mmCIF file of the C-alpha atoms, coordinates in Angstrom:
data_MODEL
# 
_entry.id   MODEL 
# 
loop_
_atom_site.group_PDB 
_atom_site.id 
_atom_site.type_symbol 
_atom_site.label_atom_id 
_atom_site.label_alt_id 
_atom_site.label_comp_id 
_atom_site.label_asym_id 
_atom_site.label_entity_id 
_atom_site.label_seq_id 
_atom_site.pdbx_PDB_ins_code 
_atom_site.Cartn_x 
_atom_site.Cartn_y 
_atom_site.Cartn_z 
_atom_site.occupancy 
_atom_site.B_iso_or_equiv 
_atom_site.pdbx_formal_charge 
_atom_site.auth_seq_id 
_atom_site.auth_comp_id 
_atom_site.auth_asym_id 
_atom_site.auth_atom_id 
_atom_site.pdbx_PDB_model_num 
ATOM 1   C CA . MET A 1 1   ? 0.013   0.042  0.025   1.00 0.00 ? 1   MET A CA 1 
ATOM 2   C CA . ASN A 1 2   ? 1.274   3.445  -0.914  1.00 0.00 ? 2   ASN A CA 1 
ATOM 3   C CA . GLU A 1 3   ? 1.256   6.289  1.594   1.00 0.00 ? 3   GLU A CA 1 
ATOM 4   C CA . GLU A 1 4   ? 2.317   8.803  -1.031  1.00 0.00 ? 4   GLU A CA 1 
ATOM 5   C CA . LEU A 1 5   ? -0.369  11.269 -2.042  1.00 0.00 ? 5   LEU A CA 1 
ATOM 6   C CA . PRO A 1 6   ? -0.957  11.752 -5.829  1.00 0.00 ? 6   PRO A CA 1 
ATOM 7   C CA . SER A 1 7   ? 0.397   14.807 -7.611  1.00 0.00 ? 7   SER A CA 1 
ATOM 8   C CA . TYR A 1 8   ? -1.736  17.874 -6.692  1.00 0.00 ? 8   TYR A CA 1 
ATOM 9   C CA . VAL A 1 9   ? -1.354  19.450 -10.078 1.00 0.00 ? 9   VAL A CA 1 
ATOM 10  C CA . GLY A 1 10  ? -2.310  16.133 -11.782 1.00 0.00 ? 10  GLY A CA 1 
ATOM 11  C CA . MET A 1 11  ? -5.344  15.838 -9.498  1.00 0.00 ? 11  MET A CA 1 
ATOM 12  C CA . GLU A 1 12  ? -6.451  19.404 -10.206 1.00 0.00 ? 12  GLU A CA 1 
ATOM 13  C CA . ARG A 1 13  ? -6.236  18.823 -13.961 1.00 0.00 ? 13  ARG A CA 1 
ATOM 14  C CA . ALA A 1 14  ? -8.141  15.547 -13.722 1.00 0.00 ? 14  ALA A CA 1 
ATOM 15  C CA . LEU A 1 15  ? -10.812 17.093 -11.609 1.00 0.00 ? 15  LEU A CA 1 
ATOM 16  C CA . GLY A 1 16  ? -11.146 19.907 -14.206 1.00 0.00 ? 16  GLY A CA 1 
ATOM 17  C CA . ARG A 1 17  ? -11.463 17.540 -17.094 1.00 0.00 ? 17  ARG A CA 1 
ATOM 18  C CA . ALA A 1 18  ? -14.147 15.597 -15.131 1.00 0.00 ? 18  ALA A CA 1 
ATOM 19  C CA . ASN A 1 19  ? -16.009 18.897 -14.308 1.00 0.00 ? 19  ASN A CA 1 
ATOM 20  C CA . VAL A 1 20  ? -15.758 18.250 -10.548 1.00 0.00 ? 20  VAL A CA 1 
ATOM 21  C CA . ASP A 1 21  ? -16.787 21.258 -8.576  1.00 0.00 ? 21  ASP A CA 1 
ATOM 22  C CA . PHE A 1 22  ? -14.342 20.659 -5.711  1.00 0.00 ? 22  PHE A CA 1 
ATOM 23  C CA . SER A 1 23  ? -10.657 21.382 -5.418  1.00 0.00 ? 23  SER A CA 1 
ATOM 24  C CA . GLY A 1 24  ? -8.253  18.555 -4.498  1.00 0.00 ? 24  GLY A CA 1 
ATOM 25  C CA . ALA A 1 25  ? -7.660  20.297 -1.107  1.00 0.00 ? 25  ALA A CA 1 
ATOM 26  C CA . GLU A 1 26  ? -11.334 20.340 -0.369  1.00 0.00 ? 26  GLU A CA 1 
ATOM 27  C CA . ILE A 1 27  ? -11.832 16.788 -1.409  1.00 0.00 ? 27  ILE A CA 1 
ATOM 28  C CA . HIS A 1 28  ? -8.881  15.728 0.881   1.00 0.00 ? 28  HIS A CA 1 
ATOM 29  C CA . GLY A 1 29  ? -10.398 17.634 3.731   1.00 0.00 ? 29  GLY A CA 1 
ATOM 30  C CA . VAL A 1 30  ? -13.649 15.820 3.339   1.00 0.00 ? 30  VAL A CA 1 
ATOM 31  C CA . ALA A 1 31  ? -11.859 12.495 3.481   1.00 0.00 ? 31  ALA A CA 1 
ATOM 32  C CA . CYS A 1 32  ? -9.821  13.505 6.551   1.00 0.00 ? 32  CYS A CA 1 
ATOM 33  C CA . GLY A 1 33  ? -13.003 14.702 8.352   1.00 0.00 ? 33  GLY A CA 1 
ATOM 34  C CA . MET A 1 34  ? -14.714 11.411 7.655   1.00 0.00 ? 34  MET A CA 1 
ATOM 35  C CA . LEU A 1 35  ? -11.754 9.241  8.542   1.00 0.00 ? 35  LEU A CA 1 
ATOM 36  C CA . VAL A 1 36  ? -10.842 10.875 11.855  1.00 0.00 ? 36  VAL A CA 1 
ATOM 37  C CA . VAL A 1 37  ? -14.381 10.058 13.042  1.00 0.00 ? 37  VAL A CA 1 
ATOM 38  C CA . ASP A 1 38  ? -14.616 6.522  11.472  1.00 0.00 ? 38  ASP A CA 1 
ATOM 39  C CA . GLN A 1 39  ? -11.541 4.816  9.908   1.00 0.00 ? 39  GLN A CA 1 
ATOM 40  C CA . ALA A 1 40  ? -14.034 2.194  8.483   1.00 0.00 ? 40  ALA A CA 1 
ATOM 41  C CA . PHE A 1 41  ? -15.897 5.019  6.493   1.00 0.00 ? 41  PHE A CA 1 
ATOM 42  C CA . ARG A 1 42  ? -16.606 3.578  3.067   1.00 0.00 ? 42  ARG A CA 1 
ATOM 43  C CA . GLN A 1 43  ? -14.569 5.015  0.305   1.00 0.00 ? 43  GLN A CA 1 
ATOM 44  C CA . ASP A 1 44  ? -17.518 4.569  -2.091  1.00 0.00 ? 44  ASP A CA 1 
ATOM 45  C CA . ALA A 1 45  ? -19.676 6.916  0.004   1.00 0.00 ? 45  ALA A CA 1 
ATOM 46  C CA . TRP A 1 46  ? -17.014 9.576  -0.257  1.00 0.00 ? 46  TRP A CA 1 
ATOM 47  C CA . LEU A 1 47  ? -16.492 9.033  -3.947  1.00 0.00 ? 47  LEU A CA 1 
ATOM 48  C CA . ALA A 1 48  ? -20.253 9.259  -4.582  1.00 0.00 ? 48  ALA A CA 1 
ATOM 49  C CA . HIS A 1 49  ? -20.397 12.634 -2.863  1.00 0.00 ? 49  HIS A CA 1 
ATOM 50  C CA . VAL A 1 50  ? -17.341 14.031 -4.583  1.00 0.00 ? 50  VAL A CA 1 
ATOM 51  C CA . LEU A 1 51  ? -18.298 12.745 -8.037  1.00 0.00 ? 51  LEU A CA 1 
ATOM 52  C CA . GLU A 1 52  ? -22.015 13.458 -7.678  1.00 0.00 ? 52  GLU A CA 1 
ATOM 53  C CA . GLY A 1 53  ? -23.663 13.467 -11.037 1.00 0.00 ? 53  GLY A CA 1 
ATOM 54  C CA . GLY A 1 54  ? -20.529 12.307 -12.873 1.00 0.00 ? 54  GLY A CA 1 
ATOM 55  C CA . ASN A 1 55  ? -21.070 9.703  -15.520 1.00 0.00 ? 55  ASN A CA 1 
ATOM 56  C CA . PRO A 1 56  ? -19.279 6.527  -14.440 1.00 0.00 ? 56  PRO A CA 1 
ATOM 57  C CA . GLN A 1 57  ? -18.719 5.618  -18.147 1.00 0.00 ? 57  GLN A CA 1 
ATOM 58  C CA . ASP A 1 58  ? -16.965 8.874  -18.882 1.00 0.00 ? 58  ASP A CA 1 
ATOM 59  C CA . PHE A 1 59  ? -13.193 8.352  -19.364 1.00 0.00 ? 59  PHE A CA 1 
ATOM 60  C CA . HIS A 1 60  ? -12.357 11.622 -17.319 1.00 0.00 ? 60  HIS A CA 1 
ATOM 61  C CA . VAL A 1 61  ? -14.586 10.480 -14.365 1.00 0.00 ? 61  VAL A CA 1 
ATOM 62  C CA . GLN A 1 62  ? -12.833 7.105  -14.428 1.00 0.00 ? 62  GLN A CA 1 
ATOM 63  C CA . GLU A 1 63  ? -9.468  8.775  -14.465 1.00 0.00 ? 63  GLU A CA 1 
ATOM 64  C CA . VAL A 1 64  ? -10.302 11.093 -11.573 1.00 0.00 ? 64  VAL A CA 1 
ATOM 65  C CA . ARG A 1 65  ? -11.938 8.126  -9.647  1.00 0.00 ? 65  ARG A CA 1 
ATOM 66  C CA . THR A 1 66  ? -8.605  6.282  -9.866  1.00 0.00 ? 66  THR A CA 1 
ATOM 67  C CA . LEU A 1 67  ? -6.691  9.260  -8.541  1.00 0.00 ? 67  LEU A CA 1 
ATOM 68  C CA . LEU A 1 68  ? -9.253  9.788  -5.744  1.00 0.00 ? 68  LEU A CA 1 
ATOM 69  C CA . ARG A 1 69  ? -9.031  6.163  -4.667  1.00 0.00 ? 69  ARG A CA 1 
ATOM 70  C CA . GLU A 1 70  ? -5.262  6.610  -4.402  1.00 0.00 ? 70  GLU A CA 1 
ATOM 71  C CA . LEU A 1 71  ? -5.761  9.748  -2.376  1.00 0.00 ? 71  LEU A CA 1 
ATOM 72  C CA . PHE A 1 72  ? -8.206  8.168  -0.048  1.00 0.00 ? 72  PHE A CA 1 
ATOM 73  C CA . THR A 1 73  ? -6.034  5.031  0.522   1.00 0.00 ? 73  THR A CA 1 
ATOM 74  C CA . ALA A 1 74  ? -2.856  7.030  1.099   1.00 0.00 ? 74  ALA A CA 1 
ATOM 75  C CA . THR A 1 75  ? -4.698  9.362  3.483   1.00 0.00 ? 75  THR A CA 1 
ATOM 76  C CA . ARG A 1 76  ? -6.030  6.449  5.614   1.00 0.00 ? 76  ARG A CA 1 
ATOM 77  C CA . LEU A 1 77  ? -2.577  4.943  5.734   1.00 0.00 ? 77  LEU A CA 1 
ATOM 78  C CA . GLN A 1 78  ? -0.924  8.345  6.725   1.00 0.00 ? 78  GLN A CA 1 
ATOM 79  C CA . LEU A 1 79  ? -3.452  8.939  9.456   1.00 0.00 ? 79  LEU A CA 1 
ATOM 80  C CA . ASN A 1 80  ? -2.350  5.687  11.079  1.00 0.00 ? 80  ASN A CA 1 
ATOM 81  C CA . ASP A 1 81  ? 1.390   5.955  10.354  1.00 0.00 ? 81  ASP A CA 1 
ATOM 82  C CA . ALA A 1 82  ? 3.384   5.535  13.552  1.00 0.00 ? 82  ALA A CA 1 
ATOM 83  C CA . GLY A 1 83  ? 5.893   8.090  12.196  1.00 0.00 ? 83  GLY A CA 1 
ATOM 84  C CA . MET A 1 84  ? 3.133   10.753 11.907  1.00 0.00 ? 84  MET A CA 1 
ATOM 85  C CA . ALA A 1 85  ? 3.734   11.071 8.092   1.00 0.00 ? 85  ALA A CA 1 
ATOM 86  C CA . PHE A 1 86  ? 0.341   12.588 7.473   1.00 0.00 ? 86  PHE A CA 1 
ATOM 87  C CA . GLU A 1 87  ? 0.302   15.675 5.260   1.00 0.00 ? 87  GLU A CA 1 
ATOM 88  C CA . LEU A 1 88  ? -2.374  17.925 3.946   1.00 0.00 ? 88  LEU A CA 1 
ATOM 89  C CA . PHE A 1 89  ? -3.028  17.675 0.206   1.00 0.00 ? 89  PHE A CA 1 
ATOM 90  C CA . LEU A 1 90  ? -2.225  21.263 -0.885  1.00 0.00 ? 90  LEU A CA 1 
ATOM 91  C CA . PRO A 1 91  ? -0.434  22.874 -3.842  1.00 0.00 ? 91  PRO A CA 1 
ATOM 92  C CA . GLU A 1 92  ? 3.267   23.473 -3.226  1.00 0.00 ? 92  GLU A CA 1 
ATOM 93  C CA . ASP A 1 93  ? 4.556   25.842 -5.844  1.00 0.00 ? 93  ASP A CA 1 
ATOM 94  C CA . ASP A 1 94  ? 1.634   28.143 -6.410  1.00 0.00 ? 94  ASP A CA 1 
ATOM 95  C CA . ALA A 1 95  ? 1.381   31.784 -5.357  1.00 0.00 ? 95  ALA A CA 1 
ATOM 96  C CA . LEU A 1 96  ? 0.816   32.363 -1.656  1.00 0.00 ? 96  LEU A CA 1 
ATOM 97  C CA . GLU A 1 97  ? -2.801  33.559 -2.213  1.00 0.00 ? 97  GLU A CA 1 
ATOM 98  C CA . THR A 1 98  ? -3.622  30.314 -4.100  1.00 0.00 ? 98  THR A CA 1 
ATOM 99  C CA . ARG A 1 99  ? -2.114  28.203 -1.369  1.00 0.00 ? 99  ARG A CA 1 
ATOM 100 C CA . VAL A 1 100 ? -3.914  30.073 1.379   1.00 0.00 ? 100 VAL A CA 1 
ATOM 101 C CA . GLU A 1 101 ? -7.244  29.631 -0.611  1.00 0.00 ? 101 GLU A CA 1 
ATOM 102 C CA . ALA A 1 102 ? -6.488  25.880 -0.949  1.00 0.00 ? 102 ALA A CA 1 
ATOM 103 C CA . MET A 1 103 ? -5.828  25.569 2.807   1.00 0.00 ? 103 MET A CA 1 
ATOM 104 C CA . GLN A 1 104 ? -9.101  27.286 3.476   1.00 0.00 ? 104 GLN A CA 1 
ATOM 105 C CA . ASP A 1 105 ? -10.874 24.932 0.996   1.00 0.00 ? 105 ASP A CA 1 
ATOM 106 C CA . TRP A 1 106 ? -9.262  22.008 2.942   1.00 0.00 ? 106 TRP A CA 1 
ATOM 107 C CA . CYS A 1 107 ? -10.738 23.373 6.191   1.00 0.00 ? 107 CYS A CA 1 
ATOM 108 C CA . GLN A 1 108 ? -14.219 23.742 4.626   1.00 0.00 ? 108 GLN A CA 1 
ATOM 109 C CA . GLY A 1 109 ? -13.913 20.190 3.276   1.00 0.00 ? 109 GLY A CA 1 
ATOM 110 C CA . PHE A 1 110 ? -12.839 18.848 6.713   1.00 0.00 ? 110 PHE A CA 1 
ATOM 111 C CA . SER A 1 111 ? -15.879 20.452 8.360   1.00 0.00 ? 111 SER A CA 1 
ATOM 112 C CA . PHE A 1 112 ? -18.165 18.860 5.773   1.00 0.00 ? 112 PHE A CA 1 
ATOM 113 C CA . GLY A 1 113 ? -16.455 15.521 6.193   1.00 0.00 ? 113 GLY A CA 1 
ATOM 114 C CA . LEU A 1 114 ? -17.149 15.639 9.915   1.00 0.00 ? 114 LEU A CA 1 
ATOM 115 C CA . ALA A 1 115 ? -20.788 16.219 9.217   1.00 0.00 ? 115 ALA A CA 1 
ATOM 116 C CA . MET A 1 116 ? -20.881 13.376 6.629   1.00 0.00 ? 116 MET A CA 1 
ATOM 117 C CA . ALA A 1 117 ? -19.418 11.066 9.299   1.00 0.00 ? 117 ALA A CA 1 
ATOM 118 C CA . GLY A 1 118 ? -22.216 11.963 11.644  1.00 0.00 ? 118 GLY A CA 1 
ATOM 119 C CA . VAL A 1 119 ? -20.768 14.803 13.814  1.00 0.00 ? 119 VAL A CA 1 
ATOM 120 C CA . LYS A 1 120 ? -23.892 16.977 14.139  1.00 0.00 ? 120 LYS A CA 1 
ATOM 121 C CA . ASP A 1 121 ? -22.955 18.793 17.357  1.00 0.00 ? 121 ASP A CA 1 
ATOM 122 C CA . MET A 1 122 ? -19.221 19.725 17.973  1.00 0.00 ? 122 MET A CA 1 
ATOM 123 C CA . ARG A 1 123 ? -19.988 20.091 21.669  1.00 0.00 ? 123 ARG A CA 1 
ATOM 124 C CA . LYS A 1 124 ? -20.095 16.325 21.808  1.00 0.00 ? 124 LYS A CA 1 
ATOM 125 C CA . LEU A 1 125 ? -16.565 15.878 20.652  1.00 0.00 ? 125 LEU A CA 1 
ATOM 126 C CA . PRO A 1 126 ? -13.727 15.403 23.191  1.00 0.00 ? 126 PRO A CA 1 
ATOM 127 C CA . ASP A 1 127 ? -12.496 18.748 24.394  1.00 0.00 ? 127 ASP A CA 1 
ATOM 128 C CA . ASP A 1 128 ? -9.250  18.964 22.518  1.00 0.00 ? 128 ASP A CA 1 
ATOM 129 C CA . SER A 1 129 ? -10.825 17.788 19.274  1.00 0.00 ? 129 SER A CA 1 
ATOM 130 C CA . ARG A 1 130 ? -13.722 20.149 19.677  1.00 0.00 ? 130 ARG A CA 1 
ATOM 131 C CA . GLU A 1 131 ? -11.487 23.177 20.233  1.00 0.00 ? 131 GLU A CA 1 
ATOM 132 C CA . TRP A 1 132 ? -9.365  22.252 17.288  1.00 0.00 ? 132 TRP A CA 1 
ATOM 133 C CA . ALA A 1 133 ? -12.296 21.465 14.927  1.00 0.00 ? 133 ALA A CA 1 
ATOM 134 C CA . GLU A 1 134 ? -13.895 24.866 15.902  1.00 0.00 ? 134 GLU A CA 1 
ATOM 135 C CA . ASP A 1 135 ? -10.525 26.494 14.806  1.00 0.00 ? 135 ASP A CA 1 
ATOM 136 C CA . VAL A 1 136 ? -10.741 24.604 11.473  1.00 0.00 ? 136 VAL A CA 1 
ATOM 137 C CA . VAL A 1 137 ? -14.279 25.978 10.893  1.00 0.00 ? 137 VAL A CA 1 
ATOM 138 C CA . ARG A 1 138 ? -13.044 29.546 11.723  1.00 0.00 ? 138 ARG A CA 1 
ATOM 139 C CA . ILE A 1 139 ? -10.020 29.159 9.379   1.00 0.00 ? 139 ILE A CA 1 
ATOM 140 C CA . GLY A 1 140 ? -12.186 27.833 6.578   1.00 0.00 ? 140 GLY A CA 1 
ATOM 141 C CA . SER A 1 141 ? -14.665 30.619 6.817   1.00 0.00 ? 141 SER A CA 1 
ATOM 142 C CA . SER A 1 142 ? -12.355 33.536 7.622   1.00 0.00 ? 142 SER A CA 1 
ATOM 143 C CA . GLY A 1 143 ? -12.450 34.933 4.090   1.00 0.00 ? 143 GLY A CA 1 
ATOM 144 C CA . GLU A 1 144 ? -9.420  36.537 2.518   1.00 0.00 ? 144 GLU A CA 1 
ATOM 145 C CA . LEU A 1 145 ? -6.366  36.666 4.822   1.00 0.00 ? 145 LEU A CA 1 
ATOM 146 C CA . GLU A 1 146 ? -4.444  39.976 4.602   1.00 0.00 ? 146 GLU A CA 1 
ATOM 147 C CA . MET A 1 147 ? -0.690  39.345 4.182   1.00 0.00 ? 147 MET A CA 1 
ATOM 148 C CA . ASP A 1 148 ? 1.301   42.404 3.266   1.00 0.00 ? 148 ASP A CA 1 
ATOM 149 C CA . ASP A 1 149 ? 4.702   40.872 3.679   1.00 0.00 ? 149 ASP A CA 1 
ATOM 150 C CA . GLU A 1 150 ? 5.358   37.813 1.476   1.00 0.00 ? 150 GLU A CA 1 
ATOM 151 C CA . GLU A 1 151 ? 7.822   36.217 3.921   1.00 0.00 ? 151 GLU A CA 1 
ATOM 152 C CA . GLU A 1 152 ? 5.573   36.791 6.812   1.00 0.00 ? 152 GLU A CA 1 
ATOM 153 C CA . GLY A 1 153 ? 2.704   35.383 4.885   1.00 0.00 ? 153 GLY A CA 1 
ATOM 154 C CA . GLU A 1 154 ? 4.723   32.206 3.974   1.00 0.00 ? 154 GLU A CA 1 
ATOM 155 C CA . ASN A 1 155 ? 5.712   31.695 7.644   1.00 0.00 ? 155 ASN A CA 1 
ATOM 156 C CA . ALA A 1 156 ? 2.118   32.198 8.886   1.00 0.00 ? 156 ALA A CA 1 
ATOM 157 C CA . LEU A 1 157 ? 0.799   29.727 6.266   1.00 0.00 ? 157 LEU A CA 1 
ATOM 158 C CA . ALA A 1 158 ? 3.395   27.148 7.172   1.00 0.00 ? 158 ALA A CA 1 
ATOM 159 C CA . GLU A 1 159 ? 2.472   27.567 10.856  1.00 0.00 ? 159 GLU A CA 1 
ATOM 160 C CA . ILE A 1 160 ? -1.317  27.151 10.105  1.00 0.00 ? 160 ILE A CA 1 
ATOM 161 C CA . ILE A 1 161 ? -0.703  24.094 7.957   1.00 0.00 ? 161 ILE A CA 1 
ATOM 162 C CA . GLU A 1 162 ? 1.382   22.454 10.666  1.00 0.00 ? 162 GLU A CA 1 
ATOM 163 C CA . TYR A 1 163 ? -1.301  23.329 13.263  1.00 0.00 ? 163 TYR A CA 1 
ATOM 164 C CA . LEU A 1 164 ? -3.903  21.665 10.920  1.00 0.00 ? 164 LEU A CA 1 
ATOM 165 C CA . ARG A 1 165 ? -1.621  18.600 10.276  1.00 0.00 ? 165 ARG A CA 1 
ATOM 166 C CA . VAL A 1 166 ? -0.947  17.958 13.952  1.00 0.00 ? 166 VAL A CA 1 
ATOM 167 C CA . GLY A 1 167 ? -4.488  18.643 14.832  1.00 0.00 ? 167 GLY A CA 1 
ATOM 168 C CA . VAL A 1 168 ? -5.809  15.965 12.443  1.00 0.00 ? 168 VAL A CA 1 
ATOM 169 C CA . LEU A 1 169 ? -3.421  13.462 13.919  1.00 0.00 ? 169 LEU A CA 1 
ATOM 170 C CA . MET A 1 170 ? -4.491  14.395 17.497  1.00 0.00 ? 170 MET A CA 1 
ATOM 171 C CA . MET A 1 171 ? -8.151  14.217 16.628  1.00 0.00 ? 171 MET A CA 1 
ATOM 172 C CA . ASN A 1 172 ? -7.685  10.882 14.884  1.00 0.00 ? 172 ASN A CA 1 
ATOM 173 C CA . GLU A 1 173 ? -5.975  9.563  18.017  1.00 0.00 ? 173 GLU A CA 1 
ATOM 174 C CA . GLU A 1 174 ? -8.615  10.999 20.311  1.00 0.00 ? 174 GLU A CA 1 
ATOM 175 C CA . MET A 1 175 ? -11.524 9.762  18.303  1.00 0.00 ? 175 MET A CA 1 
ATOM 176 C CA . GLN A 1 176 ? -10.118 6.336  17.618  1.00 0.00 ? 176 GLN A CA 1 
ATOM 177 C CA . PRO A 1 177 ? -7.456  5.504  20.142  1.00 0.00 ? 177 PRO A CA 1 
ATOM 178 C CA . MET A 1 178 ? -7.589  1.734  19.688  1.00 0.00 ? 178 MET A CA 1 
ATOM 179 C CA . GLN A 1 179 ? -7.487  2.041  15.825  1.00 0.00 ? 179 GLN A CA 1 
ATOM 180 C CA . ALA A 1 180 ? -4.405  4.278  15.883  1.00 0.00 ? 180 ALA A CA 1 
ATOM 181 C CA . ALA A 1 181 ? -2.674  2.245  18.633  1.00 0.00 ? 181 ALA A CA 1 
ATOM 182 C CA . SER A 1 182 ? -3.168  -1.047 16.720  1.00 0.00 ? 182 SER A CA 1 
ATOM 183 C CA . HIS A 1 183 ? -1.000  0.359  13.841  1.00 0.00 ? 183 HIS A CA 1 
ATOM 184 C CA . ILE A 1 184 ? 1.979   1.032  16.136  1.00 0.00 ? 184 ILE A CA 1 
ATOM 185 C CA . HIS A 1 185 ? 4.160   -2.053 16.164  1.00 0.00 ? 185 HIS A CA 1 
# 
């Protein structure tokens, strides 16, 4: 099994060809939100949501379905990696503004993934997970982030991404301690 995420650029192009309305970052966020609540969440339910209305016979839909399956499988493996190898699926070389927007899309997707997995009331989450998930909602809905200085913006984005990355791992552990522990050998 491969823990490597597919190419972000390749995914974006495939999503565009298949006329999918979501970004790769948002789709990954949805998968993460679902998986931290339930590691057994069915990949097919996620795919059905992401590819809603896509013709399964269409070559481009089949192409993106293959990439999405790779993304989902790698994400599940990363979430349970003893070395904490989990990473957010975000563009790397794009302009700062584009990467900030992708990170916010990821946050919106994560919030939606929680809801898809049955989290209807964040107050019922364990305290640390609840506080972190509420931050994710705020980040995802914060609108345009003002960053006058490019270097300062880069540093701020890197810190937010690391906060999100570690938070996903913390929430995964808190929501499924036995699942995560069973993968540590």
